[in-house]
C-alpha positions in Angstrom: -14.3 7.8 21.4 -12.0 8.0 18.4 -12.1 4.2 18.1 -15.9 4.2 18.0 -15.9 6.9 15.3 -13.4 5.0 13.2 -15.3 1.8 13.5 -18.6 3.5 12.5 -16.8 5.1 9.5 -15.6 1.7 8.4 -19.2 0.3 8.6 -18.6 -2.0 11.6 -21.4 -2.4 14.0 -19.9 -2.9 17.4 -21.5 -4.7 20.2 -19.4 -3.5 23.1 -19.7 -6.0 25.9 -17.5 -5.5 28.7 1.2 -20.6 11.2 -0.2 -20.4 7.9 -1.9 -23.7 7.0 -0.3 -26.1 4.5 -2.2 -26.2 1.2 -4.3 -23.2 2.1 -6.1 -21.1 -0.5 -5.2 -17.4 -0.4 -5.3 -14.1 -2.1 -3.2 -10.9 -2.0 -3.7 -7.3 -2.8 -1.1 -4.6 -3.4 -2.7 -1.5 -2.0 -2.0 2.0 -3.3 0.3 4.0 -1.0 -0.1 7.7 -0.2 -3.8 7.3 0.2 -4.3 7.9 3.9 -7.1 10.3 4.8 -7.5 12.5 8.0 -10.6 13.4 10.0 -10.8 16.1 12.6 -12.9 15.4 15.8 -15.5 18.0 14.8 -15.9 16.8 11.2 -17.9 14.0 9.8 -16.1 11.2 8.0 -17.5 12.5 4.7 -15.2 15.6 5.3 -12.0 13.5 5.0 -8.9 15.3 3.9 -6.2 13.5 1.9 -3.0 13.0 3.9 -0.6 11.7 1.3 2.5 12.5 3.4 1.2 10.2 6.2 3.3 7.0 6.1 2.4 5.5 9.5 -0.6 3.2 9.0 -0.5 3.4 5.2 -1.5 0.0 4.0 0.8 -1.4 1.2 -0.4 -5.0 1.1 -3.4 -7.0 2.3 -3.4 -10.8 2.3 -5.7 -13.5 3.6 -5.4 -17.3 3.7 -8.3 -19.7 4.2 -6.7 -22.8 5.8 -8.1 -26.0 7.2 -8.2 -24.6 10.8 -8.0 -20.8 10.5 -8.4 -17.7 8.4 -5.2 -15.7 8.5 -5.3 -12.0 7.7 -2.1 -10.1 7.2 -1.7 -6.4 6.6 1.6 -4.8 5.6 2.4 -1.1 5.9 4.7 1.4 4.5 5.5 2.2 8.1 4.1 1.2 11.4 4.8 3.2 14.5 3.7 2.5 18.1 3.8 6.2 18.9 0.2 7.3 18.2 -1.8 4.1 18.5 -3.1 1.6 16.0 -6.6 0.1 15.4 -7.5 -2.5 12.9 -10.9 -3.4 11.6 -11.3 -6.6 9.6 -14.6 -7.8 7.9 -15.0 -11.4 7.0 -17.9 -12.3 4.8 -18.5 -16.1 4.4 -21.3 -18.4 3.2 -22.1 -18.6 6.9 -22.5 -14.9 7.5 -20.5 -11.8 8.4 -18.0 -11.2 11.2 -16.4 -7.9 12.1 -13.2 -7.8 14.2 -11.9 -4.7 15.9 -8.4 -4.9 17.3 -6.6 -2.0 19.1 -2.9 -2.8 19.6 -2.3 -3.9 23.1 -6.0 -5.0 23.7 -7.9 -8.2 23.1 -9.7 -8.2 19.8 -13.5 -8.0 19.7 -15.6 -9.9 17.2 -19.2 -9.3 16.3 -21.8 -10.4 13.9 -24.3 -7.8 12.6 -26.4 -8.0 15.8 -24.4 -9.6 18.6 -20.9 -10.1 19.9 -19.1 -13.4 19.2 -16.7 -15.0 21.6 -13.6 -16.3 19.9 -9.9 -16.8 20.7 -8.4 -14.7 17.9 -4.6 -14.6 17.9 -3.1 -11.3 17.0 0.4 -10.2 16.2 1.6 -6.6 15.7 5.2 -6.3 14.5 6.4 -2.7 14.4 9.9 -3.9 13.3 8.3 -5.6 10.2 5.5 -3.1 9.7 2.9 -5.9 9.9 -0.3 -6.8 11.6 -1.7 -10.4 11.6 -4.9 -11.9 12.9 -5.5 -15.6 13.1 -9.3 -16.5 13.3 -10.3 -20.1 14.0 -12.7 -21.4 11.3 -15.1 -22.6 14.0 -15.7 -19.0 15.0 -16.9 -18.4 11.5 -19.1 -21.5 11.3 -16.6 -23.5 9.4 -17.3 -21.8 6.1 -16.7 -23.1 2.5 -15.4 -19.7 1.4 -14.3 -16.3 2.8 -14.0 -12.7 1.5 -12.1 -10.2 3.6 -11.5 -6.4 3.8 -9.6 -4.2 6.3 -9.3 -0.7 7.5 -6.7 0.8 9.8 -6.7 3.9 11.9 -3.9 5.7 13.7 -3.9 8.7 15.9 -5.7 7.1 18.8 -3.0 8.2 21.3 -3.1 11.8 20.3 -5.2 14.5 21.8 -8.9 14.8 20.9 -8.3 17.9 18.7 -5.7 16.1 16.6 -6.8 14.2 13.5 -7.6 10.5 13.2 -5.9 8.9 10.2 -7.6 6.1 8.2 -6.5 3.8 5.3 -8.5 1.0 3.8 -7.4 -1.9 1.7 -9.1 -1.8 -1.8 -10.2 1.8 -1.6 -7.2 3.9 -2.6 -8.1 6.9 -0.4 -11.6 7.4 -1.9 -14.1 8.0 0.9 -17.6 7.1 -0.1 -21.0 7.7 1.5 -21.5 3.9 1.9 -19.2 3.8 4.9 -18.6 0.1 4.2 -15.4 -1.9 3.9 -14.6 -3.2 0.4 -13.8 -6.9 0.2 -11.5 -9.0 -1.8 -12.5 -12.1 -3.8 -13.8 -15.4 -2.5 -11.2 -17.8 -1.2 -12.2 -21.4 -0.8 -10.8 -23.5 2.0 -7.4 -25.0 1.2 
């Protein structure tokens, strides 16, 4: 249930049915650190409490590349620990529409458009040693777009008890939780 609450906070509508390219265009964002927020199970996401001491799951960099065959999203962290679970939500807006990807470490990622699930073979890599998560999304799953914009949110605390907090950090937001409940996106990146 924590996964569903985190996905809803990040504005992702879930439909729950059971190598970097050469010459690719890309963008990078250095994210503020110390901007993780915590939610208790009985609170709403609007009641977020800053958790600046939380290093696990604190995004420090967000990068995406729009290559000839795939969009590659990389998230780097201050620290990444397997101990209490990791979930990643990525939003990809393109000239062909929107796709939301939810990935919980150890499980197959789920992709959806605003009203339906989308089948796609997304490759994921979680490196706890390098504090990094990477998703490789084939362009055909996105309708072979001309451009892409991306944003990401990360949540940790999935493996803790229900009365323990869920921790969330979002690229481009610097700890500010707004009423919009929507991921912020980086700039347009044309296909390389």
